[in-house]
N, C-alpha and C positions, 0 to 999 in steps of 0.2 A: 527267440522265445516264441513258443506256439501257444496262442491264446485259445481257450475253449470258446470264449465269446469275444468277438472283435469289439474293442472299445468304441469304434465308430457307430456301432449299433445303438449305444446309449444316446449318442448325439441325435441320431435319426428318430429315436423314440421321443426325445424332447421336441424335435421339430414337428413331429406328428401331433403332439399335444397342443402346440401353438397353432398349427393349422386347423385343428379341430375347434379350438376356441374362436379363431378368426372367422371360420365359416359359420359357426353358430351365431355369433354376434352380428356379423354383417348380413347374414341371411334373415335374421329376425328384424334388423333395421330395414331391410328392403321390403319385407312383408308389411311392416307398419307404415312405411312410406307409400307403398302401393295402395293400401287400404285408405290412407289419408287422401291421396290423390283421387281415388275413386269417389270418396265422399264429397270432396270439393267439386268434382265434375258433376256429381248428382245434384249438388246444391246449386251450381251455376246453370244447370240445364233449364231452370225456370226463367232465366234471364236471356235466353237465346233470342227470344222474340220481343221486339218493342211494339207497343200499341200506338198507332198513329191514327189521327182522324182524317178520313178521306172525304173531302168536301163534295166531290162529284157523286159519291155513293151515299153520302150523308150517314156514314157509320164509321166505327172504329175498325181498323184492320191490323192484323199482325204482320210485322215486317221483320225479316231475319236480320239480326245484328251479326255481321260477318266476323268482327273481331272477337266477340264473345264465343261464337260458334267455333272459330279456329282454336281459341284457348281451350275450350271444352274438349275438342278432338285431340289436342296435344296432351291434355291431362289424361284422357282415356287411354291414349297410346302408351304413355309412360306407366300407367297403372297396370296395363296388360303385360308390360315387360317386367316391372319390379316384382309383382306378386309371384309369377311362376319361377323366376330366377331365385327369389328368396326362399321359396319352398324347396327347390332343388338343392340349394346350398345348405339349408337346415337339415334335409334328409341325408345328404352326403356327410355332414358333420356327425350324424348319429352313428354311421357305420365306420368312422375312423376310430380305432381303439385309443383309449386314453393311456396315460403313462403307466399306471398300475397294471392295466390289462395287457399292455405290450410286454412288460417285464414278466408277468405271469406266463404269457404265451412263450416267451423266450426260455424261461426255466423249464416249462413243460416240454419244449422241443429238445432241450439239452439234457434233461434228466431221463436217461434211458437205462435199461437194465444192464447194458454193457458198461456204461459209465459208473453205475452204482457198484458193480462188481469190481471194477478197477479201483474205485475209491475204498471199498472195504479191504481189498488186498493191500493197498497203500497204507491204510491205517494199521493193519495187522503187522506189516513190515516195520512201521514206525514204533509200534508198541514193543515188538521184539528187539529193536535196536535200543530203545530206552531201557528195557529190562537187562540186556547185555551190558549196557553202559553202567547201570547201577551195580550189577554183580561184579564187574571189573573194578569199580571204585571201592567196593567194600573189602 
């Protein structure tokens, strides 16, 4: 049997729809996560320095808190990874056609003038056959 459209095409159309949804959702989550990490990093940047009293200089000095600084740097690094990756995933999801669009493109590709002429000829032959069958039955 020769198919006009391979049935596996409909499977791959469904897979594309699932991939589109996955990329859109996961990309959005990465963007939100990256923005959240950037805001936390911005908030904790005020706590990078501790104020200690230096008795020799008789004043308060700022001392770098290594642990907080390392945490802030890690948050900044992950924010710089999450946001661009999420944006790319969201943009890619826009350009993956949905199920309806894929089927419309498939029909547009399959519906040619040659196929239409073959269909019209087939319908004419079927009508002629039905008319002959009705005439022979009467």
